[in-house]
N, C-alpha and C positions, 0 to 999 in steps of 0.2 A: 504493500500500500504506500509506503514511504517513497519507493522508487517511482510509482505512478505520479504522486504529488510533485516530486522533484522534477520529473520529466515535463509535467504539465506547467509547472512554474517556469522552467527553462524555456519551453516553447512559447509561453506567453511573453516572457521577457524578450526573447529573440524577435517575436512578431512586433512588439512595441518598438524595439530598437530599429527594425527594418522600416517601420512607418516613419519614425523620426528621420532616418537617413534619407528616405525618399523625399520627405517634406523639405528638409534643409537643402537637398540638392536642387529641387525645383525652385526654391527661394533664391538660391545662388544664381541659377540660370536666369530667373526673372530679373534680379538686380543687374546681372551682366547685360541683358537685353536693354534695360532702361539706360544704363551707362552708354551703351553703343548708340542708342537713339539720341541721347542728349549730346554726345559728341558730334553725331551727324548733323543734328539741328543747329548746333552752335556754329557750324561752318557755313550755314546757308546764307545766301545773299538775297537781295530784294527780288531778283528775278526767280530765284527758287521759291520764295514766299508767294509770288504771283501764281505759281503752279500748285501750291498746297491746297488741300481741302481745309475747310474751316477748323476742324478738330486738330489738324496738324499745325495750323497757325496758332491755335491756343497753346498747344504743347511747346511750340517754338518760343512763344512769349514767356511761358513758365520757365523754360531753361534760361532765357535772357535775364529775367528778373531774379532768378536764383543766383546767377553770376553777379548780379548787382547787390547781393546780400539780403534779399528779401526771403522770408518764409512764404512759400506759394502753395495755395490750395486750389484745386480745380473744383468747380461746382458740378452738379449732375448735368447730364446732357439736356434734360428737360426739367421743368419746374425749378429753374435756377434763379428766379426772381429778377432777371435782367443782368446778372453778372456771370462772366465765364471764369474769372480768376479772382481770388481774394489774396491780397498781399499784406503781409505784416512785417513791420520793422520796429521792434520795441513796442511802444504803445500805439504807434501809428498803424491804421488799417485803411487800405484803399481797395476799391473794387474796379475791375477792368471788364469792359465789353470789347471783345476782339471781333473785328469785321474784315475778313479777307474777301474783298469785293472786286469785281471788274468795273463797277460804276461808282459814282460818288455815294458816300454814306449819308443817309437822310436823317430827319428829325426823330424817327422812331428809336434809333440807337441811343440818342441823348435822353429821351424819355425813359427808356428801359434802365439805363445806368443810374439815372437820378432816383428811380424807385429802388434800385438795388442798394444805392448808397444809404438810403433810410432803412431798408430792411436789414442789411448786414451791419448797421451802426458804424459805418465807415466815415472817416474824416474827408476822404476824397473819392471822386469817381472819374474814371478816364475811359475814353473810347479810343481804341488804337486801330488804325487801318493801314493797309498797303496802298490805299488810294487817297482820295481827298474828301472833303465834306461839302454838302450843299450849304448855301447861304442861310437857309432856315435852321439847319443843324448848328451852324456857327452862332447864330443869334440866340438860340435857346441855350446853348452851352454857356455863353457869356452870362446870361441872366440867371442860370441855375448853378453857376460856379463849377462847371464840369470841364475837365481838361480834355482837349482833343489833340491827338497825335496823328498827324497825316503822314503820307509817304515820305516826304523829305525829313520830317522829324524822326520817323522810324529809322531811316538810314543813319541819321546822326546818332541815335541811340545805339544802333548796332556798332557803329564806328567806335563809340566811347567804350562799349563793353569789350569789344575785341582788341582795344588798344591800337587801333589802326587809324592812321591819319589820312589815308587816301580813300576817297569814295570808290575809286576803281576796284579796290579789294572787296568791297561789299557788293558792288554791282555785278562784278564778273564771276563771283563764286558759283 
């Protein structure tokens, strides 16, 4: 009877050990994939951004702001209350609406981030695009104290983060 209990205990222990090994191996692979994605995204230029899907642009911005020292949290794909990213730096919290568009970004994005700013109790709200903004979006952003980052300002931000002084490096990647 003791041998059976010992064998049962040993098998149970080995099974649990196997589960932990499989779990930690998959976690390590997951972390490795994330690091590879972050490295690839960190090398992207503005023309690469123009080809990204919306979610890829959000991931790109997350990497960019992590490199600036922010803690970055992505919101759910739906029911995000108007924010794609939540950035924190000490007591400061800001929300970002990412718009990877082929056309100018309109007033709706400003309305959404303004709502998100209140919902997430953020001090600032930003809309970041690879394009430009309509005049109505600019007007509303000014009155609502929302920061708009257009294509040119995004390139400047990328240059600053990458420590590059030449726009050619950001544009040609």
